[in-house]
VEXBAFI-824564 format. One record per residue: y, x negated, z of N, C-alpha, C in turn; residue number from 0. Coordinates in steps of 0.02 Angstrom, whole numbers, plus 50000, padded with zeros to 5 digits. Layout:
N
nyy	nxx	nzz	cayy	caxx	cazz	cyy	cxx	czz	pos
Y	X	Z	Y	X	Z	Y	X	Z	NUM;
...
//
This chain:
411
nyy	nxx	nzz	cayy	caxx	cazz	cyy	cxx	czz	pos
53144	44628	56549	53130	44598	56484	53056	44594	56473	0;
53031	44624	56418	52960	44623	56403	52938	44552	56385	1;
52878	44530	56409	52855	44462	56396	52853	44444	56322	2;
52840	44492	56279	52835	44477	56208	52900	44480	56170	3;
52955	44497	56203	53019	44503	56169	53045	44435	56149	4;
53086	44430	56095	53111	44365	56073	53147	44326	56126	5;
53189	44359	56167	53228	44323	56216	53184	44295	56272	6;
53123	44321	56280	53078	44295	56331	53047	44229	56310	7;
53043	44217	56245	53014	44154	56221	53066	44102	56204	8;
53130	44121	56206	53185	44074	56195	53210	44048	56262	9;
53219	43982	56267	53241	43952	56329	53302	43907	56317	10;
53344	43904	56368	53404	43862	56367	53386	43793	56395	11;
53395	43741	56355	53378	43673	56377	53437	43626	56364	12;
53438	43571	56399	53489	43520	56389	53466	43470	56337	13;
53512	43431	56311	53496	43381	56261	53446	43330	56289	14;
53450	43317	56354	53404	43269	56385	53332	43294	56387	15;
53323	43359	56383	53256	43388	56387	53222	43394	56318	16;
53259	43381	56265	53231	43388	56198	53178	43336	56183	17;
53126	43358	56148	53073	43312	56127	53049	43333	56057	18;
53026	43285	56017	52995	43304	55953	52938	43353	55965	19;
52933	43403	55923	52883	43455	55931	52911	43519	55958	20;
52973	43518	55983	53006	43579	56005	53036	43614	55944	21;
53040	43681	55948	53069	43720	55893	53140	43741	55913	22;
53189	43717	55875	53259	43736	55887	53270	43806	55860	23;
53290	43852	55903	53304	43920	55882	53379	43931	55870	24;
53421	43899	55910	53494	43908	55907	53526	43844	55933	25;
53566	43811	55890	53597	43748	55910	53652	43758	55962	26;
53671	43820	55974	53720	43833	56027	53789	43806	56013	27;
53809	43807	55949	53876	43782	55930	53899	43820	55869	28;
53965	43823	55859	53990	43856	55799	53971	43814	55738	29;
53964	43847	55680	53937	43814	55621	53979	43754	55598	30;
54044	43752	55614	54086	43696	55593	54080	43636	55639	31;
54039	43640	55691	54030	43584	55737	53969	43542	55721	32;
53929	43563	55673	53870	43523	55657	53857	43524	55582	33;
53821	43474	55559	53808	43468	55487	53737	43484	55467	34;
53699	43517	55511	53630	43534	55495	53629	43590	55442	35;
53585	43581	55393	53578	43631	55340	53547	43695	55366	36;
53507	43689	55419	53476	43747	55450	53490	43745	55525	37;
53493	43804	55555	53503	43807	55628	53438	43818	55665	38;
53383	43830	55628	53317	43840	55659	53267	43794	55624	39;
53236	43750	55663	53189	43702	55634	53149	43668	55690	40;
53094	43638	55672	53053	43601	55720	53079	43529	55722	41;
53090	43504	55783	53112	43435	55791	53055	43387	55772	42;
53072	43341	55727	53020	43295	55703	53022	43228	55738	43;
53082	43204	55756	53087	43137	55784	53150	43129	55827	44;
53155	43071	55858	53213	43056	55901	53278	43051	55861	45;
53272	43033	55797	53331	43028	55755	53366	43095	55749	46;
53329	43149	55744	53359	43216	55741	53393	43232	55807	47;
53363	43212	55862	53393	43225	55928	53459	43187	55934	48;
53460	43125	55910	53521	43086	55912	53576	43119	55869	49;
53556	43148	55813	53605	43182	55770	53634	43243	55805	50;
53592	43280	55841	53616	43337	55880	53665	43314	55933	51;
53649	43260	55967	53692	43233	56019	53759	43211	55989	52;
53759	43181	55931	53820	43158	55898	53866	43216	55879	53;
53837	43275	55870	53877	43334	55853	53912	43364	55914	54;
53899	43335	55972	53931	43361	56033	53893	43418	56065	55;
53832	43430	56042	53792	43485	56070	53757	43459	56133	56;
53768	43494	56188	53740	43472	56252	53684	43518	56277	57;
53687	43581	56258	53635	43629	56276	53621	43674	56216	58;
53560	43698	56211	53541	43739	56154	53479	43779	56171	59;
53458	43821	56124	53400	43864	56135	53340	43840	56095	60;
53281	43837	56128	53219	43824	56093	53176	43887	56096	61;
53128	43893	56051	53080	43949	56052	53012	43920	56069	62;
52989	43936	56130	52926	43905	56154	52864	43936	56122	63;
52874	43992	56085	52817	44021	56050	52803	43984	55985	64;
52850	43939	55965	52842	43903	55902	52844	43827	55911	65;
52846	43805	55974	52847	43733	55987	52836	43719	56060	66;
52848	43656	56080	52837	43635	56149	52882	43673	56197	67;
52859	43677	56260	52893	43716	56312	52927	43669	56361	68;
52975	43697	56400	53004	43664	56458	52995	43713	56516	69;
52951	43698	56560	52929	43746	56610	52985	43776	56653	70;
53030	43734	56677	53080	43759	56725	53145	43781	56693	71;
53148	43783	56626	53209	43803	56592	53218	43879	56595	72;
53280	43903	56602	53291	43976	56604	53280	44007	56535	73;
53256	44069	56534	53249	44104	56470	53319	44123	56445	74;
53322	44141	56382	53386	44162	56354	53412	44223	56391	75;
53369	44269	56407	53390	44330	56442	53419	44312	56510	76;
53387	44267	56546	53412	44246	56612	53480	44213	56606	77;
53487	44169	56556	53550	44133	56547	53606	44181	56528	78;
53591	44229	56484	53643	44277	56463	53664	44323	56520	79;
53618	44339	56565	53636	44379	56624	53685	44340	56668	80;
53674	44275	56673	53718	44233	56713	53788	44230	56681	81;
53791	44223	56615	53855	44222	56579	53891	44288	56589	82;
53854	44343	56584	53884	44409	56593	53913	44417	56662	83;
53877	44394	56712	53901	44398	56781	53964	44357	56790	84;
53965	44297	56762	54024	44254	56768	54084	44285	56732	85;
54072	44316	56674	54126	44348	56638	54158	44404	56678	86;
54117	44443	56710	54143	44500	56749	54185	44475	56808	87;
54173	44414	56831	54213	44386	56886	54281	44364	56861	88;
54286	44349	56796	54348	44323	56768	54399	44378	56757	89;
54377	44435	56730	54424	44486	56709	54453	44524	56768	90;
54515	44543	56759	54549	44583	56811	54591	44636	56778	91;
54652	44619	56761	54696	44669	56730	54719	44646	56662	92;
54744	44693	56622	54769	44679	56555	54845	44686	56555	93;
54879	44650	56509	54951	44657	56503	54969	44729	56485	94;
55024	44755	56511	55043	44825	56496	55062	44834	56423	95;
55052	44894	56397	55070	44911	56328	55135	44951	56329	96;
55174	44942	56277	55237	44979	56271	55229	45042	56228	97;
55182	45039	56180	55171	45096	56136	55096	45106	56128	98;
55075	45163	56100	55005	45176	56089	54978	45136	56030	99;
54912	45129	56028	54880	45094	55973	54896	45129	55906	100;
54892	45196	55906	54904	45233	55844	54974	45220	55818	101;
55022	45219	55863	55091	45208	55842	55102	45138	55815	102;
55073	45089	55849	55083	45019	55828	55043	45001	55766	103;
54987	45035	55755	54943	45018	55699	54980	45022	55632	104;
55025	45070	55625	55063	45077	55563	55104	45015	55549	105;
55142	44993	55600	55184	44934	55591	55141	44871	55584	106;
55086	44868	55623	55044	44809	55621	55013	44798	55553	107;
54993	44852	55520	54964	44846	55452	55015	44816	55404	108;
55078	44838	55409	55130	44812	55365	55143	44738	55379	109;
55146	44719	55443	55158	44650	55462	55101	44605	55439	110;
55040	44628	55449	54982	44588	55430	54979	44579	55355	111;
54989	44632	55317	54986	44628	55244	55040	44581	55218	112;
55101	44586	55245	55156	44543	55223	55140	44469	55239	113;
55115	44457	55300	55100	44389	55321	55044	44359	55279	114;
54992	44398	55267	54936	44372	55226	54960	44354	55156	115;
55003	44395	55127	55029	44382	55060	55069	44317	55058	116;
55112	44308	55108	55154	44248	55110	55111	44185	55121	117;
55063	44189	55167	55021	44131	55181	54979	44113	55120	118;
54951	44163	55087	54911	44150	55027	54954	44117	54973	119;
55013	44143	54962	55058	44115	54911	55077	44043	54928	120;
55093	44031	54992	55112	43964	55013	55055	43915	55001	121;
54994	43933	55022	54938	43887	55016	54920	43874	54943	122;
54925	43924	54902	54912	43913	54830	54965	43867	54800	123;
55028	43875	54822	55081	43830	54798	55070	43759	54822	124;
55049	43752	54885	55035	43686	54913	54980	43651	54875	125;
54928	43688	54857	54874	43659	54817	54900	43632	54750	126;
54953	43662	54725	54982	43639	54662	55034	43585	54672	127;
55045	43565	54736	55090	43509	54749	55158	43528	54777	128;
55169	43592	54790	55234	43614	54817	55241	43596	54890	129;
55303	43592	54914	55317	43578	54984	55320	43644	55023	130;
55322	43639	55090	55321	43698	55133	55390	43710	55161	131;
55411	43772	55159	55475	43792	55188	55462	43837	55249	132;
55485	43815	55307	55474	43853	55368	55515	43917	55370	133;
55568	43921	55331	55610	43981	55331	55571	44044	55315	134;
55517	44036	55277	55477	44094	55257	55433	44118	55315	135;
55412	44072	55358	55361	44088	55408	55389	44109	55476	136;
55444	44080	55495	55470	44094	55563	55485	44168	55574	137;
55515	44204	55525	55526	44276	55536	55460	44315	55544	138;
55408	44293	55508	55343	44326	55513	55313	44317	55583	139;
55320	44257	55610	55294	44244	55678	55331	44287	55728	140;
55397	44296	55718	55437	44338	55763	55411	44411	55759	141;
55397	44435	55699	55373	44504	55692	55304	44513	55723	142;
55261	44463	55714	55195	44466	55745	55201	44467	55821	143;
55246	44426	55848	55256	44423	55920	55280	44490	55947	144;
55327	44521	55913	55352	44586	55934	55297	44639	55934	145;
55253	44636	55883	55197	44683	55880	55149	44673	55938	146;
55134	44609	55953	55089	44593	56009	55118	44619	56074	147;
55184	44612	56082	55217	44635	56144	55214	44711	56150	148;
55216	44746	56094	55213	44819	56096	55143	44844	56112	149;
55093	44817	56076	55023	44834	56088	54980	44783	56051	150;
54953	44735	56088	54916	44680	56057	54854	44702	56020	151;
54825	44759	56040	54763	44781	56009	54767	44795	55935	152;
54826	44814	55911	54833	44833	55840	54821	44773	55794	153;
54862	44721	55801	54854	44662	55758	54787	44627	55770	154;
54766	44623	55832	54702	44588	55847	54644	44624	55813	155;
54642	44689	55817	54586	44726	55786	54589	44721	55710	156;
54649	44721	55681	54655	44714	55608	54631	44646	55584	157;
54635	44597	55628	54612	44530	55611	54538	44526	55597	158;
54500	44577	55618	54428	44577	55605	54412	44594	55533	159;
54462	44621	55497	54451	44640	55427	54472	44584	55381	160;
54424	44553	55348	54438	44497	55303	54398	44504	55239	161;
54429	44483	55184	54393	44478	55120	54363	44409	55116	162;
54300	44405	55097	54265	44341	55094	54303	44292	55049	163;
54330	44316	54993	54363	44273	54944	54429	44244	54970	164;
54462	44279	55015	54526	44257	55042	54521	44236	55115	165;
54462	44214	55136	54450	44201	55207	54500	44151	55235	166;
54511	44095	55202	54553	44042	55230	54623	44067	55247	167;
54652	44106	55202	54720	44132	55214	54720	44182	55272	168;
54672	44228	55270	54670	44280	55321	54651	44252	55390	169;
54610	44200	55390	54593	44167	55453	54655	44139	55487	170;
54700	44109	55448	54761	44081	55477	54804	44135	55510	171;
54808	44193	55479	54847	44249	55507	54814	44273	55572	172;
54749	44280	55572	54714	44303	55631	54720	44254	55689	173;
54714	44189	55674	54719	44138	55726	54789	44138	55756	174;
54840	44148	55714	54908	44152	55739	54917	44212	55784	175;
54889	44269	55765	54892	44329	55806	54861	44317	55874	176;
54802	44288	55875	54767	44275	55938	54805	44223	55980	177;
54835	44174	55948	54873	44123	55984	54934	44154	56018	178;
54969	44197	55983	55027	44231	56012	55006	44273	56072	179;
54950	44309	56064	54926	44350	56120	54907	44307	56180	180;
54876	44249	56167	54858	44203	56222	54920	44176	56256	181;
54972	44159	56217	55035	44136	56245	55064	44189	56292	182;
55060	44251	56271	55086	44305	56313	55047	44309	56378	183;
54981	44304	56373	54939	44306	56433	54957	44250	56481	184;
54973	44191	56454	54989	44133	56495	55061	44134	56521	185;
55101	44181	56496	55170	44186	56519	55216	44135	56489	186;
55200	44108	56429	55243	44059	56397	55306	44091	56371	187;
55360	44053	56368	55424	44082	56347	55426	44092	56272	188;
55480	44122	56248	55485	44141	56178	55482	44081	56131	189;
55516	44026	56150	55516	43967	56107	55447	43937	56101	190;
55412	43930	56158	55345	43902	56157	55297	43946	56118	191;
55304	44012	56125	55262	44059	56089	55274	44054	56014	192;
55337	44050	55995	55353	44044	55923	55323	43981	55893	193;
55331	43925	55927	55304	43861	55902	55228	43862	55897	194;
55196	43891	55948	55123	43895	55948	55098	43941	55893	195;
55132	43998	55885	55113	44045	55833	55122	44016	55763	196;
55175	43978	55753	55187	43945	55689	55134	43892	55676	197;
55118	43853	55728	55066	43802	55721	54999	43832	55703	198;
54982	43888	55734	54919	43922	55718	54919	43948	55647	199;
54976	43973	55624	54981	43999	55556	54970	43944	55504	200;
54990	43882	55522	54986	43826	55475	54926	43780	55488	201;
54885	43796	55539	54837	43746	55563	54787	43723	55510	202;
54771	43765	55462	54721	43747	55411	54752	43730	55343	203;
54817	43715	55343	54850	43700	55279	54818	43639	55245	204;
54788	43594	55283	54755	43536	55255	54696	43553	55211	205;
54669	43613	55218	54613	43633	55176	54633	43641	55103	206;
54699	43643	55091	54721	43646	55022	54712	43579	54986	207;
54696	43527	55023	54677	43463	54994	54602	43457	54985	208;
54565	43504	55013	54492	43504	55008	54471	43530	54939	209;
54427	43495	54904	54404	43521	54839	54376	43591	54845	210;
54392	43634	54798	54371	43704	54801	54295	43711	54802	211;
54260	43666	54769	54188	43671	54768	54157	43658	54837	212;
54195	43623	54880	54173	43613	54949	54198	43671	54993	213;
54263	43687	54987	54293	43739	55029	54258	43806	55020	214;
54239	43823	54959	54210	43888	54945	54135	43885	54932	215;
54102	43832	54954	54031	43825	54942	53992	43882	54977	216;
53950	43918	54941	53911	43974	54971	53848	43950	55006	217;
53855	43905	55053	53797	43879	55089	53818	43823	55136	218;
53771	43796	55173	53787	43743	55220	53807	43679	55183	219;
53849	43638	55214	53871	43576	55185	53819	43521	55191	220;
53819	43477	55141	53782	43415	55149	53823	43370	55196	221;
53795	43315	55218	53831	43269	55262	53896	43245	55229	222;
53892	43232	55164	53951	43208	55128	54005	43262	55124	223;
53984	43323	55110	54031	43379	55105	54061	43395	55174	224;
54021	43389	55225	54046	43401	55293	54099	43350	55311	225;
54088	43288	55291	54138	43235	55304	54203	43250	55268	226;
54199	43276	55206	54259	43294	55168	54296	43351	55203	227;
54259	43401	55225	54290	43458	55259	54326	43436	55323	228;
54297	43388	55357	54326	43366	55421	54390	43326	55413	229;
54411	43314	55351	54474	43278	55340	54535	43324	55346	230;
54523	43390	55346	54580	43436	55339	54632	43432	55395	231;
54614	43416	55458	54667	43410	55509	54717	43354	55493	232;
54691	43296	55472	54736	43241	55455	54774	43254	55390	233;
54740	43286	55342	54775	43304	55280	54832	43352	55294	234;
54819	43401	55337	54870	43450	55354	54929	43418	55390	235;
54914	43374	55437	54967	43340	55474	55010	43299	55427	236;
54978	43263	55380	55016	43222	55332	55061	43265	55288	237;
55039	43326	55272	55079	43371	55231	55138	43400	55269	238;
55129	43410	55334	55181	43443	55374	55232	43395	55405	239;
55212	43332	55415	55253	43287	55456	55324	43277	55427	240;
55331	43282	55362	55397	43273	55331	55432	43340	55315	241;
55403	43395	55339	55433	43461	55326	55496	43469	55368	242;
55553	43483	55338	55615	43491	55377	55609	43546	55429	243;
55628	43531	55491	55629	43580	55545	55563	43588	55581	244;
55511	43553	55559	55446	43561	55593	55450	43532	55663	245;
55422	43568	55712	55422	43545	55781	55359	43506	55798	246;
55358	43479	55857	55300	43439	55878	55238	43482	55887	247;
55246	43541	55914	55187	43583	55929	55147	43601	55866	248;
55178	43625	55812	55138	43638	55752	55102	43577	55725	249;
55133	43519	55731	55101	43457	55708	55040	43441	55751	250;
55046	43449	55817	54991	43435	55862	54933	43484	55852	251;
54950	43547	55842	54898	43598	55831	54860	43583	55766	252;
54897	43567	55713	54865	43553	55649	54819	43493	55653	253;
54840	43441	55687	54801	43379	55691	54742	43383	55739	254;
54749	43421	55794	54700	43416	55848	54661	43480	55864	255;
54664	43532	55820	54631	43595	55839	54554	43591	55837	256;
54527	43536	55811	54454	43527	55812	54431	43476	55864	257;
54476	43453	55907	54456	43410	55962	54421	43452	56015	258;
54377	43422	56054	54339	43457	56106	54345	43420	56172	259;
54343	43458	56226	54355	43431	56293	54307	43373	56310	260;
54245	43375	56285	54197	43322	56301	54203	43262	56254	261;
54252	43262	56209	54262	43205	56165	54220	43207	56102	262;
54187	43263	56088	54142	43267	56031	54175	43293	55968	263;
54240	43309	55971	54273	43338	55914	54299	43287	55864	264;
54344	43309	55820	54372	43265	55769	54445	43286	55757	265;
54487	43242	55730	54470	43178	55698	54470	43118	55744	266;
54497	43124	55805	54507	43065	55846	54463	43062	55909	267;
54418	43111	55916	54372	43114	55974	54410	43108	56040	268;
54467	43144	56044	54505	43148	56107	54465	43188	56157	269;
54477	43176	56221	54439	43211	56273	54486	43237	56327	270;
54465	43291	56359	54498	43319	56417	54574	43326	56405	271;
54613	43301	56453	54685	43312	56450	54721	43267	56401	272;
54686	43223	56366	54718	43185	56313	54729	43230	56251	273;
54695	43287	56250	54706	43336	56196	54768	43376	56214	274;
54817	43381	56170	54877	43420	56185	54859	43492	56205	275;
54897	43518	56253	54883	43584	56280	54882	43637	56225	276;
54930	43634	56179	54933	43683	56125	54872	43679	56081	277;
54845	43619	56071	54785	43610	56030	54723	43635	56067	278;
54723	43629	56133	54668	43658	56172	54666	43734	56164	279;
54725	43764	56163	54730	43836	56152	54706	43854	56082	280;
54729	43816	56032	54713	43830	55963	54638	43824	55951	281;
54605	43776	55984	54533	43767	55975	54495	43830	55993	282;
54516	43863	56046	54482	43924	56069	54490	43981	56020	283;
54552	43995	56001	54564	44053	55956	54537	44040	55886	284;
54539	43977	55864	54513	43959	55798	54437	43972	55795	285;
54400	43949	55844	54327	43957	55844	54309	44031	55854	286;
54345	44065	55898	54330	44136	55909	54336	44175	55843	287;
54390	44164	55807	54398	44202	55744	54346	44181	55693	288;
54330	44116	55691	54281	44092	55641	54212	44122	55652	289;
54190	44123	55715	54121	44147	55727	54116	44222	55725	290;
54172	44257	55729	54169	44331	55726	54187	44357	55657	291;
54192	44312	55607	54210	44332	55539	54151	44321	55492	292;
54144	44367	55444	54093	44360	55393	54115	44309	55341	293;
54068	44267	55320	54079	44222	55264	54022	44233	55214	294;
54028	44205	55155	53976	44215	55105	53910	44185	55127	295;
53911	44138	55175	53850	44105	55198	53841	44112	55273	296;
53883	44152	55306	53883	44154	55379	53901	44224	55402	297;
53854	44259	55433	53867	44326	55458	53904	44321	55525	298;
53963	44349	55528	54001	44347	55590	53968	44389	55644	299;
53975	44366	55706	53947	44403	55762	53998	44455	55787	300;
53975	44510	55818	54022	44560	55845	54069	44527	55896	301;
54132	44550	55900	54180	44520	55945	54156	44511	56018	302;
54122	44561	56048	54098	44549	56117	54050	44490	56122	303;
54008	44480	56072	53962	44424	56073	54001	44358	56064	304;
54053	44359	56021	54094	44300	56011	54130	44280	56075	305;
54154	44330	56113	54186	44316	56178	54137	44279	56224	306;
54076	44303	56226	54025	44272	56269	54008	44201	56246	307;
54006	44190	56181	53992	44123	56155	54048	44074	56174	308;
54110	44095	56166	54166	44052	56184	54163	44035	56259	309;
54147	44084	56300	54142	44072	56372	54084	44023	56386	310;
54028	44033	56352	53970	43989	56361	53987	43917	56341	311;
54022	43909	56285	54038	43842	56260	54093	43808	56299	312;
54129	43845	56341	54181	43814	56382	54153	43763	56431	313;
54088	43765	56441	54057	43717	56487	54067	43645	56463	314;
54070	43636	56397	54078	43569	56369	54137	43562	56321	315;
54152	43615	56283	54197	43607	56226	54268	43630	56237	316;
54279	43678	56282	54345	43707	56290	54370	43704	56361	317;
54436	43707	56368	54468	43710	56433	54450	43777	56467	318;
54413	43774	56522	54387	43835	56554	54443	43882	56575	319;
54497	43855	56604	54552	43897	56626	54584	43935	56567	320;
54590	43901	56510	54617	43934	56450	54569	43985	56423	321;
54505	43971	56425	54455	44020	56403	54458	44082	56447	322;
54464	44072	56512	54469	44129	56558	54531	44171	56542	323;
54586	44137	56527	54647	44174	56508	54636	44212	56443	324;
54601	44181	56396	54587	44214	56332	54544	44276	56342	325;
54494	44271	56385	54451	44329	56400	54493	44385	56431	326;
54537	44367	56477	54581	44418	56507	54628	44448	56455	327;
54645	44408	56404	54691	44429	56352	54660	44482	56307	328;
54599	44471	56283	54569	44518	56235	54515	44562	56266	329;
54493	44545	56326	54443	44586	56360	54372	44565	56343	330;
54325	44585	56386	54254	44573	56373	54232	44612	56311	331;
54262	44671	56303	54249	44713	56244	54316	44721	56208	332;
54331	44677	56159	54397	44679	56126	54410	44745	56090	333;
54473	44760	56080	54492	44820	56041	54460	44814	55972	334;
54428	44867	55950	54392	44866	55886	54318	44853	55892	335;
54294	44837	55953	54223	44824	55963	54183	44889	55964	336;
54122	44887	55938	54077	44944	55940	54032	44937	56001	337;
54028	44990	56042	53987	44988	56103	53943	45050	56107	338;
53888	45043	56145	53845	45100	56160	53857	45120	56232	339;
53866	45185	56244	53879	45210	56311	53814	45233	56344	340;
53817	45241	56410	53759	45264	56447	53737	45334	56423	341;
53784	45372	56397	53770	45439	56371	53736	45437	56303	342;
53720	45376	56279	53687	45366	56214	53733	45382	56155	343;
53799	45376	56168	53847	45385	56114	53872	45317	56091	344;
53887	45310	56026	53922	45252	56001	53997	45265	56008	345;
54034	45212	56023	54106	45219	56032	54140	45155	56010	346;
54202	45160	55989	54242	45102	55972	54295	45093	56026	347;
54306	45031	56048	54357	45016	56098	54426	45023	56066	348;
54468	45065	56095	54534	45077	56066	54591	45046	56107	349;
54580	45033	56170	54629	44996	56209	54598	44971	56274	350;
54627	44916	56299	54604	44890	56363	54631	44933	56420	351;
54593	44939	56472	54615	44974	56532	54656	44925	56573	352;
54719	44939	56583	54763	44892	56618	54740	44877	56689	353;
54700	44922	56718	54677	44912	56787	54610	44875	56790	354;
54571	44878	56736	54503	44849	56738	54478	44837	56667	355;
54473	44773	56647	54454	44756	56579	54380	44771	56564	356;
54341	44783	56616	54270	44799	56606	54262	44872	56586	357;
54313	44912	56597	54310	44984	56583	54366	45004	56536	358;
54360	44987	56471	54413	45003	56423	54415	45077	56405	359;
54464	45095	56366	54468	45162	56337	54432	45159	56270	360;
54387	45206	56258	54348	45206	56197	54353	45274	56162	361;
54332	45274	56098	54329	45336	56060	54257	45347	56038	362;
54223	45394	56070	54153	45409	56055	54148	45453	55994	363;
54101	45436	55949	54099	45473	55885	54028	45484	55857	364;
53976	45457	55890	53909	45463	55861	53857	45469	55916	365;
53809	45516	55907	53754	45526	55954	53694	45485	55928	366;
53675	45432	55965	53621	45388	55942	53552	45420	55950	367;
53545	45468	55995	53480	45501	56005	53468	45553	55950	368;
53519	45594	55938	53513	45646	55886	53527	45618	55816	369;
53556	45556	55816	53574	45523	55753	53619	45567	55710	370;
53673	45589	55741	53721	45631	55705	53792	45617	55730	371;
53841	45627	55687	53911	45617	55707	53931	45669	55760	372;
53978	45649	55801	54006	45694	55852	54080	45705	55838	373;
54107	45759	55864	54179	45767	55861	54209	45712	55904	374;
54253	45670	55877	54278	45612	55915	54309	45632	55982	375;
54292	45593	56033	54317	45605	56101	54342	45540	56131	376;
54403	45541	56156	54430	45483	56191	54405	45483	56263	377;
54376	45427	56284	54347	45421	56351	54378	45361	56386	378;
54410	45372	56441	54437	45318	56483	54382	45299	56533	379;
54349	45244	56521	54292	45226	56563	54312	45207	56634	380;
54377	45199	56645	54401	45185	56712	54410	45247	56754	381;
54400	45306	56724	54409	45369	56760	54342	45402	56773	382;
54341	45446	56820	54279	45481	56839	54267	45541	56794	383;
54206	45569	56799	54188	45629	56761	54236	45686	56779	384;
54259	45722	56729	54306	45776	56740	54378	45755	56736	385;
54389	45688	56732	54457	45662	56727	54464	45617	56666	386;
54425	45632	56614	54429	45593	56552	54382	45535	56548	387;
54337	45527	56599	54292	45470	56600	54220	45491	56612	388;
54188	45459	56660	54120	45478	56679	54066	45448	56635	389;
54078	45389	56607	54028	45356	56566	54037	45280	56575	390;
53991	45241	56547	53999	45168	56552	53965	45135	56493	391;
53986	45073	56479	53957	45034	56424	53892	45003	56447	392;
53840	45010	56406	53776	44978	56422	53761	44920	56374	393;
53795	44917	56317	53784	44862	56270	53838	44862	56217	394;
53846	44805	56183	53887	44805	56123	53841	44807	56063	395;
53865	44833	56007	53824	44845	55948	53854	44811	55887	396;
53812	44800	55837	53833	44771	55774	53852	44829	55726	397;
53914	44834	55705	53934	44889	55660	53893	44891	55596	398;
53874	44833	55570	53835	44831	55508	53768	44865	55516	399;
53738	44858	55575	53673	44889	55587	53677	44965	55585	400;
53736	44992	55601	53745	45065	55602	53783	45090	55541	401;
53806	45044	55499	53844	45065	55440	53910	45099	55458	402;
53943	45072	55509	54003	45105	55536	54067	45070	55511	403;
54115	45109	55488	54182	45085	55473	54225	45095	55535	404;
54231	45044	55576	54264	45052	55641	54337	45073	55635	405;
54372	45047	55584	54443	45062	55578	54455	45137	55567	406;
54406	45171	55540	54413	45243	55529	54415	45281	55595	407;
54392	45250	55648	54389	45284	55714	54440	45255	55763	408;
54484	45211	55740	54529	45177	55786	54591	45218	55804	409;
54620	45252	55756	54684	45285	55770	54676	45361	55772	410;
//
């Protein structure tokens, strides 16, 4: 790392090390966990530090080139190398696939489109005062589960495609998809998976009680708006509790998916094992999808970076064992991620390698040195040169920076 590079001047510090005069570069939390209008600013007083602490933030990044230093704190580059090392220790094997990604993608697109339409219609009806009928949703959860069992990469990768205007509805579908995949990774039975998937599909129904000017605000919330937004778990629970046939798990997920292991979440500031297990699972998949999605005021991070953030935040906010299971479920480089290979080619991850999640199967399509498209080539990074492999991932990339339509290279 060059001394003048940005990551060399950014350091990871604890809340106890913060002092007025330091420059906050990254609060180290998802945007829904704090009410700050900006994520980069100079600390002016102890009151700001107390506000950061109240948000449940325990560690964050400062930029020592723009404020006070902490001599013994690790640089961002050093800390990220440690996270990367720990991640590689977590992954082992992936669940087996029954069909190819190309084959499942056709069915997955139909399932996703149908589910998004139903969820959008339901939520719009709820906003107008209608009640919820589970008969509409349970068959959809069954279809999503069957797709995940055939090849989880199809629905998961499609979840990365969202329209900014319909984010809330599409987010619910993506979170349900990820929840079902996590249930599969954990070996939960069909009934438990169905209940968890249904709970994830309904987890944000309370946002239909949130005023549209707050829900769709194209910018950071004020403290008052943030307080209104944080009511949605209790609003959703109140809407669902009298729904005929609703089980305990969907109710718990709806009410507690914003609780955090260290007690910093909401609405009840539950901690550790007082948080229902299903809600601990939902917290992980909910934040992962939120931080990897584009919003009108929030640029989503690439899936591999989101995986690393979730793992990093598990130190305080999430159940580490569940996070490890989630990483094994979707991989360090999830299906649909854009990566750069040692051969200087860009490639999209098309499936996890069942023997080694660090070496997925990718589809190489662009030469970064010559800056020209290549005839697409499938490369199994788990195999040696001459046997369909002979390359390795050196970094993950932002598709927006390259102007790449990843889905065009998936099947």
